[in-house]
C-alpha positions as CSV (number, residue, x, y, z in Angstrom):
1,M,-0.1,-0.1,0.1
2,V,0.9,3.8,-0.5
3,H,2.7,4.3,3.2
4,D,3.7,0.7,4.1
5,D,7.3,0.9,3.9
6,K,7.4,4.3,5.6
7,I,5.1,3.5,8.4
8,I,7.2,0.3,9.2
9,A,10.6,2.1,9.1
10,G,9.1,5.0,11.3
11,S,7.5,2.3,13.9
12,A,10.9,0.6,14.2
13,K,12.6,4.1,15.1
14,H,9.7,4.5,17.5
15,P,8.7,1.1,19.1
16,I,5.7,0.3,21.1
17,V,6.4,-1.0,24.5
18,V,4.7,-4.2,24.8
19,L,2.5,-4.5,28.1
20,D,2.0,-7.3,30.3
21,K,-0.2,-10.2,29.2
22,G,-3.9,-9.3,29.4
23,Q,-3.2,-5.6,29.5
24,H,-3.5,-3.3,26.5
25,Y,-3.5,0.6,25.9
26,K,-6.9,2.3,25.8
27,Y,-7.9,5.7,24.3
28,G,-10.2,7.3,26.8
29,T,-11.5,11.1,27.5
30,A,-8.0,12.0,28.1
31,G,-6.8,10.2,25.2
32,F,-3.7,7.8,26.1
33,R,-2.1,8.8,29.5
34,M,0.5,7.2,31.5
35,K,4.2,7.1,32.4
36,A,6.0,9.1,29.7
37,D,8.5,6.2,28.9
38,L,5.7,4.2,27.7
39,L,4.3,6.9,25.1
40,E,7.0,7.2,22.4
41,G,5.4,4.3,20.1
42,V,2.0,5.3,21.1
43,T,2.5,8.9,20.1
44,Y,3.8,7.5,16.8
45,R,0.9,5.4,16.2
46,V,-1.7,8.4,17.4
47,G,0.1,10.5,14.7
48,L,-1.0,7.7,11.9
49,L,-4.5,7.8,13.2
50,A,-4.5,11.7,13.0
51,S,-3.5,11.4,9.3
52,L,-6.5,9.0,8.6
53,R,-8.9,11.2,10.5
54,S,-7.9,14.4,8.3
55,R,-8.2,12.4,5.3
56,K,-11.6,10.9,6.4
57,L,-13.0,14.4,7.0
58,N,-12.0,15.9,3.4
59,S,-8.4,16.9,4.6
60,Q,-9.4,19.2,7.3
61,A,-6.9,20.0,10.0
62,I,-7.0,17.6,13.1
63,G,-5.2,18.5,16.4
64,V,-2.9,16.5,18.4
65,M,-2.1,17.5,21.9
66,I,0.8,16.1,24.2
67,T,0.0,16.8,27.8
68,A,-0.9,14.9,30.9
69,S,-2.9,17.8,32.4
70,H,-2.9,17.8,36.2
71,N,-0.8,14.6,36.4
72,P,2.9,14.5,38.0
73,A,5.7,15.6,35.8
74,I,6.7,11.8,35.3
75,D,3.5,11.3,33.0
76,N,2.5,12.3,29.8
77,G,-0.2,11.7,27.5
78,V,-1.4,12.2,23.8
79,K,-5.0,13.2,22.4
80,I,-6.8,13.9,19.4
81,V,-8.7,17.1,18.6
82,D,-11.5,17.1,15.9
83,P,-12.0,19.9,13.3
84,Q,-14.3,22.1,15.2
85,G,-11.8,22.0,18.2
86,D,-13.9,19.4,20.0
87,M,-12.7,16.0,21.2
88,L,-12.4,12.9,19.0
89,E,-15.5,11.3,18.0
90,Q,-16.3,8.6,20.3
91,E,-16.4,5.7,17.6
92,W,-12.8,6.7,16.5
93,E,-11.4,6.1,20.1
94,R,-12.2,2.2,19.4
95,Y,-9.8,2.7,16.1
96,A,-7.2,4.8,18.1
97,T,-7.1,1.6,20.5
98,Q,-6.7,-0.9,17.8
99,L,-4.0,0.9,15.9
100,V,-2.0,1.4,19.2
101,N,-2.2,-2.3,20.1
102,A,-0.8,-3.8,16.9
103,P,1.7,-6.2,18.2
104,S,4.3,-5.7,15.5
105,D,5.6,-2.9,12.9
106,A,4.0,-5.0,10.0
107,E,1.0,-5.7,12.0
108,L,0.6,-1.9,12.5
109,A,0.9,-1.2,8.6
110,K,-1.8,-3.9,8.2
111,V,-4.2,-2.4,10.8
112,Y,-3.7,1.0,9.2
113,N,-4.6,-0.1,5.9
114,T,-7.6,-2.2,7.1
115,L,-9.0,0.8,8.8
116,A,-8.5,2.8,5.6
117,T,-10.4,0.3,3.6
118,D,-13.2,-0.2,6.1
119,L,-13.7,3.6,6.6
120,R,-13.4,4.2,2.8
121,I,-10.5,6.5,3.3
122,D,-8.3,7.8,0.3
123,I,-4.8,7.6,1.6
124,S,-3.5,9.4,-1.3
125,A,-5.7,12.6,-0.5
126,P,-4.0,15.6,1.4
127,A,-3.9,15.5,5.1
128,K,-3.1,18.1,7.9
129,V,-2.3,17.9,11.5
130,V,-1.7,20.5,13.9
131,Y,0.1,19.9,17.1
132,G,1.5,21.3,20.3
133,R,2.7,20.0,23.7
134,D,3.0,21.2,27.3
135,T,6.2,22.0,29.2
136,R,7.0,18.4,30.3
137,P,10.7,17.4,29.2
138,S,9.2,14.2,27.8
139,G,7.1,16.2,25.3
140,H,10.3,16.9,23.0
141,T,10.7,12.9,22.4
142,L,7.0,12.5,21.9
143,V,6.8,15.2,19.3
144,T,9.7,13.8,17.5
145,A,7.6,10.4,17.3
146,L,4.6,12.2,16.1
147,A,6.4,14.4,13.4
148,S,8.0,10.9,12.1
149,A,4.4,9.3,11.7
150,L,3.3,12.5,9.9
151,E,6.2,12.5,7.6
152,A,5.7,8.7,7.0
153,T,2.0,9.2,5.8
154,E,2.9,12.3,3.8
155,T,0.8,14.6,6.1
156,E,1.2,18.4,6.3
157,A,2.2,19.4,9.6
158,A,1.9,22.5,11.8
159,D,4.1,22.5,14.8
160,F,2.9,25.2,17.3
161,K,5.4,24.1,20.0
162,I,4.5,24.7,23.7
163,L,0.9,25.5,24.2
164,T,-2.1,25.2,26.7
165,T,-4.4,22.4,25.6
166,P,-7.2,25.2,25.3
167,Q,-4.8,27.0,22.7
168,L,-4.3,23.9,20.5
169,H,-8.3,23.5,20.3
170,Y,-8.5,27.3,19.3
171,L,-6.0,26.7,16.7
172,V,-7.6,23.6,15.2
173,R,-11.0,25.4,14.9
174,A,-9.2,28.5,13.6
175,T,-7.2,26.6,10.9
176,N,-10.5,24.9,9.6
177,S,-12.5,28.2,9.6
178,E,-10.1,30.6,8.2
179,G,-11.3,32.4,5.1
180,T,-15.0,31.6,5.9
181,P,-17.9,33.7,7.1
182,L,-17.5,31.7,10.5
183,A,-14.0,32.3,11.0
184,Y,-13.3,31.7,14.5
185,G,-9.8,33.8,14.7
186,E,-6.3,34.4,13.4
187,V,-4.4,31.1,13.1
188,S,-1.6,32.1,15.6
189,E,-1.0,32.2,19.2
190,A,-1.1,35.9,19.1
191,G,-4.7,35.5,17.4
192,Y,-5.8,33.7,20.4
193,Y,-4.5,36.4,22.9
194,N,-6.0,39.1,20.3
195,K,-9.3,37.7,20.5
196,L,-9.5,37.2,24.1
197,S,-8.0,40.6,25.1
198,E,-10.3,42.3,22.7
199,A,-13.5,40.7,23.8
200,F,-12.5,41.2,27.6
201,V,-12.2,45.1,27.1
202,R,-15.6,45.1,25.4
203,C,-17.2,42.8,28.0
204,M,-15.7,45.1,31.0
205,K,-16.9,48.4,29.6
206,G,-14.7,50.4,31.9
207,K,-15.9,48.6,35.0
208,K,-13.3,47.9,37.9
209,I,-12.8,45.2,40.5
210,E,-11.3,46.1,44.0
211,G,-8.2,44.1,44.9
212,P,-5.6,42.0,43.2
213,L,-6.5,38.5,41.6
214,I,-3.7,35.8,42.8
215,V,-3.3,33.2,39.8
216,D,-1.8,29.8,40.8
217,C,-0.6,28.3,37.5
218,A,0.6,24.8,39.1
219,N,4.0,25.4,37.6
220,G,2.7,24.3,34.2
221,V,2.2,25.9,30.9
222,G,-0.6,28.3,32.1
223,G,2.1,30.6,33.8
224,P,3.9,31.6,30.7
225,K,0.9,31.6,28.6
226,L,-0.9,34.0,31.2
227,N,2.0,36.4,31.6
228,E,2.0,36.6,27.8
229,F,-1.8,37.3,27.5
230,L,-1.5,40.2,29.9
231,K,0.7,42.1,27.4
232,Y,-2.1,42.3,25.0
233,I,-4.3,44.2,27.5
234,P,-3.3,48.0,27.7
235,Q,-2.5,48.7,31.2
236,E,-5.0,51.3,31.7
237,K,-7.9,48.6,30.5
238,L,-7.0,46.1,33.1
239,P,-9.4,46.6,35.7
240,F,-7.3,44.8,38.6
241,E,-3.8,43.7,39.5
242,V,-2.9,40.1,38.4
243,K,-0.4,38.5,40.5
244,V,1.0,34.9,38.7
245,V,2.2,32.6,41.1
246,N,3.7,29.0,41.1
247,D,4.9,29.8,37.4
248,D,8.2,28.0,37.6
249,I,8.5,25.8,34.4
250,L,12.2,25.4,34.8
251,R,12.1,22.7,37.4
252,P,9.9,19.8,35.9
253,E,9.7,18.2,39.1
254,V,7.3,21.0,40.6
255,L,4.6,20.7,38.0
256,N,1.3,20.2,39.8
257,L,3.3,19.6,43.0
258,D,1.1,21.1,46.1
259,S,-0.6,23.6,43.8
260,G,-3.1,23.6,40.9
261,A,-6.8,23.3,40.5
262,D,-6.8,19.4,41.3
263,F,-4.8,19.9,44.5
264,V,-7.3,22.8,45.6
265,K,-10.4,20.6,44.6
266,T,-9.2,17.4,46.0
267,K,-7.6,18.6,49.1
268,Q,-10.1,21.3,49.8
269,R,-7.3,23.9,50.8
270,A,-5.2,26.5,49.2
271,P,-1.7,25.8,47.8
272,P,0.6,26.2,50.7
273,H,2.8,28.4,48.6
274,P,2.7,31.5,48.8
275,K,0.4,31.4,51.5
276,P,-2.8,33.3,50.6
277,Q,-3.7,36.3,52.5
278,P,-7.3,36.5,54.0
279,G,-9.8,38.4,51.8
280,V,-7.6,38.1,48.9
281,R,-9.2,36.7,45.8
282,C,-7.2,33.6,44.4
283,C,-7.8,31.1,41.4
284,S,-5.7,28.2,40.3
285,F,-5.3,26.7,37.0
286,D,-4.2,22.8,36.5
287,G,-0.9,21.9,34.7
288,D,-2.3,22.5,31.0
289,A,-4.7,25.2,32.0
290,D,-8.0,23.8,31.1
291,R,-9.5,23.7,34.5
292,L,-10.2,26.6,37.1
293,I,-11.0,26.9,40.7
294,Y,-11.5,30.2,42.7
295,Y,-11.2,30.5,46.4
296,W,-10.3,32.7,49.2
297,I,-9.6,32.6,52.9
298,D,-12.5,33.9,55.1
299,P,-11.0,35.5,58.2
300,E,-13.9,33.8,60.1
301,V,-14.6,30.6,58.7
302,G,-11.0,29.9,56.9
303,F,-10.8,28.3,53.4
304,V,-13.7,28.9,51.0
305,M,-13.7,27.0,47.6
306,L,-15.7,28.2,44.4
307,D,-15.5,25.2,42.1
308,G,-17.1,24.2,38.6
309,D,-20.4,23.9,40.1
310,R,-20.3,27.5,41.4
311,I,-18.6,28.9,38.2
312,S,-21.6,27.1,36.4
313,S,-24.4,28.7,38.4
314,L,-22.6,32.1,38.2
315,A,-22.3,31.9,34.4
316,A,-25.9,30.7,34.0
317,S,-27.4,33.4,36.5
318,F,-25.4,36.2,34.6
319,I,-26.2,35.1,30.7
320,G,-29.6,34.4,31.7
321,D,-30.4,38.0,33.0
322,L,-28.7,39.3,29.8
323,V,-30.9,37.2,27.8
324,E,-33.9,38.9,29.4
325,S,-32.6,42.1,29.3
326,A,-31.9,41.6,25.3
327,G,-35.4,40.7,24.9
328,L,-34.3,37.2,23.7
329,K,-35.8,34.9,26.5
330,E,-38.5,33.5,24.2
331,E,-36.2,32.8,21.5
332,L,-33.1,31.4,23.1
333,R,-33.3,28.2,25.0
334,I,-30.5,28.3,27.8
335,G,-29.6,25.0,29.8
336,V,-27.0,23.7,32.3
337,V,-25.3,20.4,31.9
338,Q,-23.8,18.6,35.0
339,T,-22.5,15.4,35.9
340,A,-23.7,13.3,39.1
341,Y,-20.7,14.6,41.0
342,A,-22.4,18.2,41.0
343,N,-23.5,19.3,44.5
344,G,-27.2,18.7,44.9
345,A,-27.3,22.2,46.3
346,S,-26.2,23.8,43.0
347,T,-28.6,21.6,41.0
348,N,-31.7,22.9,43.3
349,Y,-30.4,26.6,42.9
350,I,-30.2,26.4,39.1
351,R,-33.4,24.7,38.7
352,H,-35.7,26.4,41.3
353,H,-34.0,29.9,41.7
354,L,-32.6,30.4,38.3
355,K,-35.6,28.4,36.7
356,L,-33.4,26.9,34.0
357,P,-33.3,23.3,33.0
358,V,-30.3,20.9,34.2
359,I,-29.5,17.7,32.5
360,C,-27.0,15.1,34.1
361,T,-24.6,13.3,31.8
362,P,-21.9,10.6,32.5
363,T,-18.7,11.9,33.7
364,G,-16.5,13.0,31.0
365,V,-16.2,16.4,29.1
366,K,-17.0,14.8,25.9
367,H,-20.7,13.9,27.3
368,L,-21.3,17.3,28.7
369,H,-20.1,19.3,25.6
370,H,-22.4,17.2,23.3
371,V,-25.4,17.6,25.2
372,A,-24.7,21.4,25.6
373,Q,-24.7,21.8,21.9
374,G,-28.5,21.0,22.1
375,F,-29.1,24.3,23.6
376,D,-28.9,27.8,22.0
377,I,-26.8,28.7,25.1
378,G,-25.4,25.5,26.8
379,V,-23.5,26.0,30.1
380,Y,-21.4,23.0,31.2
381,F,-18.9,22.7,34.0
382,E,-17.5,19.5,36.0
383,A,-17.2,20.2,39.5
384,N,-13.3,19.8,38.9
385,G,-13.6,23.2,37.2
386,H,-13.5,21.9,33.5
387,G,-16.0,23.6,31.4
388,T,-17.1,26.2,29.1
389,V,-20.3,27.9,27.7
390,L,-21.7,27.0,24.2
391,F,-23.4,29.6,21.9
392,S,-25.2,28.3,18.9
393,P,-24.7,30.2,15.6
394,D,-28.4,31.2,15.9
395,A,-27.7,32.7,19.4
396,V,-24.7,34.7,18.2
397,T,-26.8,36.0,15.0
398,A,-29.4,37.1,17.5
399,F,-27.0,39.1,19.4
400,K,-25.6,40.8,16.4
401,K,-28.7,41.2,14.5
402,T,-31.4,42.3,16.9
403,D,-32.3,45.7,16.7
404,P,-32.2,47.3,20.2
405,Q,-35.1,49.2,21.5
406,S,-33.4,50.9,24.3
407,P,-30.1,51.7,25.6
408,A,-30.3,49.0,28.3
409,Q,-31.2,46.5,25.6
410,K,-28.2,47.3,23.3
411,D,-26.0,47.0,26.4
412,A,-27.2,43.5,27.0
413,L,-27.0,42.6,23.4
414,D,-23.3,44.0,23.0
415,T,-22.3,42.3,26.2
416,L,-23.6,38.8,25.0
417,A,-21.8,39.3,21.7
418,A,-18.5,40.2,23.4
419,L,-19.0,37.1,26.0
420,S,-19.5,34.7,22.9
421,D,-15.9,35.7,21.6
422,L,-14.5,35.8,25.2
423,I,-15.5,32.4,26.1
424,N,-13.6,29.4,24.4
425,Q,-16.2,27.8,22.3
426,T,-14.1,24.6,21.6
427,V,-13.2,23.4,25.1
428,G,-12.9,24.3,28.9
429,D,-10.3,27.1,29.0
430,A,-8.8,28.2,32.5
431,L,-7.7,31.7,31.1
432,S,-11.0,32.3,29.1
433,D,-12.9,31.0,32.1
434,M,-11.1,33.3,34.6
435,L,-11.7,36.3,32.4
436,M,-15.4,35.4,32.4
437,V,-15.8,35.2,35.9
438,E,-14.0,38.4,36.5
439,V,-16.4,40.1,34.0
440,I,-19.5,38.9,36.0
441,L,-18.2,39.8,39.3
442,A,-17.3,43.3,38.1
443,H,-20.8,43.7,36.4
444,K,-22.6,42.3,39.7
445,A,-20.3,44.4,41.9
446,W,-19.7,41.0,43.7
447,S,-16.7,39.9,46.0
448,L,-16.2,36.2,46.5
449,R,-18.2,36.2,49.8
450,D,-21.2,37.6,47.7
451,W,-20.6,35.0,45.3
452,S,-20.3,32.0,48.0
453,M,-23.5,33.2,49.4
454,T,-25.8,32.3,46.8
455,Y,-26.3,28.7,48.2
456,S,-24.9,26.5,50.6
457,D,-23.1,23.3,49.4
458,L,-24.5,20.0,50.8
459,P,-21.6,18.1,52.9
460,N,-20.1,15.4,50.7
461,R,-17.7,12.9,50.5
462,L,-15.7,10.8,47.9
463,V,-14.4,7.3,48.6
464,R,-12.3,5.0,46.8
465,V,-13.3,1.3,47.0
466,E,-11.0,-1.6,45.9
467,V,-12.9,-4.5,44.2
468,N,-11.8,-7.7,42.7
469,N,-13.4,-6.8,39.2
470,K,-14.9,-3.5,38.6
471,D,-16.3,-4.5,35.5
472,V,-19.3,-6.3,37.2
473,F,-20.7,-3.1,38.2
474,R,-22.6,-1.4,35.4
475,T,-24.5,2.0,35.5
476,T,-27.7,3.6,34.2
477,D,-29.4,7.1,34.7
478,A,-26.2,8.8,33.8
479,E,-24.0,6.8,36.2
480,R,-26.3,7.6,39.1
481,R,-27.7,4.1,39.7
482,L,-26.2,0.6,39.4
483,S,-28.2,-1.8,37.1
484,H,-25.6,-4.5,37.8
485,P,-25.1,-6.5,40.0
486,E,-28.7,-6.8,40.7
487,G,-29.8,-5.9,44.2
488,C,-26.9,-3.6,45.0
489,Q,-28.7,-0.6,44.1
490,A,-31.7,-1.5,46.3
491,E,-29.1,-1.9,49.0
492,I,-27.8,1.6,48.4
493,D,-31.3,2.9,48.1
494,S,-32.3,1.7,51.6
495,E,-29.4,3.4,53.2
496,V,-29.8,6.8,51.4
497,K,-33.4,6.7,52.9
498,K,-32.1,6.9,56.4
499,F,-30.6,10.4,56.1
500,K,-31.8,13.7,55.3
501,D,-31.3,15.6,52.0
502,A,-29.0,12.5,50.9
503,R,-28.1,11.0,47.8
504,S,-25.3,8.5,46.9
505,F,-24.0,6.7,44.0
506,A,-21.1,4.5,43.0
507,R,-19.4,4.1,39.6
508,A,-16.2,2.4,38.4
509,S,-13.0,4.2,38.1
510,G,-11.6,5.0,34.4
511,T,-8.3,4.0,35.3
512,E,-8.2,1.4,38.3
513,N,-9.7,-1.7,39.2
514,A,-11.7,0.2,41.9
515,M,-15.2,2.0,42.6
516,R,-15.8,5.6,43.3
517,V,-18.6,6.1,45.8
518,Y,-20.0,9.5,46.2
519,A,-22.3,10.5,49.1
520,E,-23.9,13.9,50.4
521,A,-26.2,14.6,53.1
522,A,-27.7,17.4,55.3
523,S,-24.6,17.3,57.7
524,R,-20.9,16.4,57.6
525,S,-21.3,13.4,59.9
526,E,-24.2,12.2,57.8
527,A,-22.5,12.4,54.4
528,N,-19.5,10.6,56.1
529,E,-21.6,7.9,57.6
530,L,-23.6,7.4,54.4
531,A,-20.2,7.2,52.1
532,D,-18.7,4.4,54.8
533,R,-22.1,2.4,54.6
534,V,-22.3,2.5,50.6
535,A,-18.6,2.0,50.4
536,G,-19.3,-1.4,52.6
537,I,-22.0,-2.5,50.5
538,V,-20.0,-2.1,47.1
539,S,-17.1,-3.9,48.8
540,R,-19.2,-6.9,49.6
541,W,-20.8,-6.9,46.1
542,G,-17.4,-6.5,44.5
543,V,-15.8,-9.7,46.2
């Protein structure tokens, strides 16, 4: 076939590490993610798949991002980005898994050709792949393997070097929309900064916010990129001081160490360095800058966290009010998408106070993103701080074409149009989401204390339970109920009924032979007790 010899020669230079018997590589929501020394051959093969994907989609550009997000520096990962900047189509995850697990160089070429035949792909057609990586030292080796695969398949390649994950998603969509009426932005890193900075200034409308914002960048790629972005906003247009901390990318070992959004969310405390001062507004990115968590130290109660649920409700509240002021409430359908991990208090607040529909999906951004696309304005955030707001083409047209009947209506329409440019439409983006939060706080004239008082989180607990075989547990109802083993859910339901405002669910871990048990109830002690009881039930059924 066309590329066989080159594919086999490239694979020999970047050999796959054969896993222990019974184990295999599997493409998931995060792509392939593992210890970096296992990834060279995997990344080479992902490059082959990206070339097939581009050819299948009429030579549109496909993205490849090399990152392990909030994982330790010793890990890395590789994932594919589809033409609109969204995640790889789910069916193709299976093809990625097939290709990467080919046992030999010759078998690899055979699987590649079989996929091309079965999917009716012309492998002589043009293909294009754009790619980037985070600051991990292992990224250089993986990029070399990726480039080798693109060369072997005669694929046009564009290396954007070191980027945040959301920047790579932006560049993929910008590349594919260049020169069209739906052009997403200039195809460059500078184009990303220009788009966000201009939209931010339009959104703020000269409003100011008191006090500095401390941004913890997890010693990852978000640090240098945030510092670069700040150069694009004229000093007189920046409504508050930004202090960038934990931005050391010269010492790989400190990446995500005791810092970052994942640390803050899982440990439920602020990073120890630098120690945050009481009352000061703080937020954290994760290692590849696609998650965002806000927090502050209350002089009376201590650490207060504002996570993805809080960001979701803040955005939905503000945008809902703007849509009403713009006179578009009857035309545009706004909805919020959550997972089972969303705090029950946030769901109640959105449904009963904001009067907006809430849909629950299985865990994983790809599920939330897809459902959010069903609304004219779809707000989605996982509790971990990963999320965004999607505006349909009809919504954006309405913002720009509606003839305002009053200054207030014009102001609302202008702000909505600016927000649709400010908020990254492709994927959760910590930098973009941070700017959105600051805009909303400025317009509402809110402090973090005001924001935190919108509702009170129900106490909750997450427990990991080791089991003999997690695959015997199967879920339904967006992972909120167990369908198998039969009888297990009935026992969980019986325990939940014994506690006030309680709910609990169990779902299999995506990466370990273990179950995750989540429980919430009216008090901390009840949430802890319920979690322990449900963990006991799961442990018994998992033997």
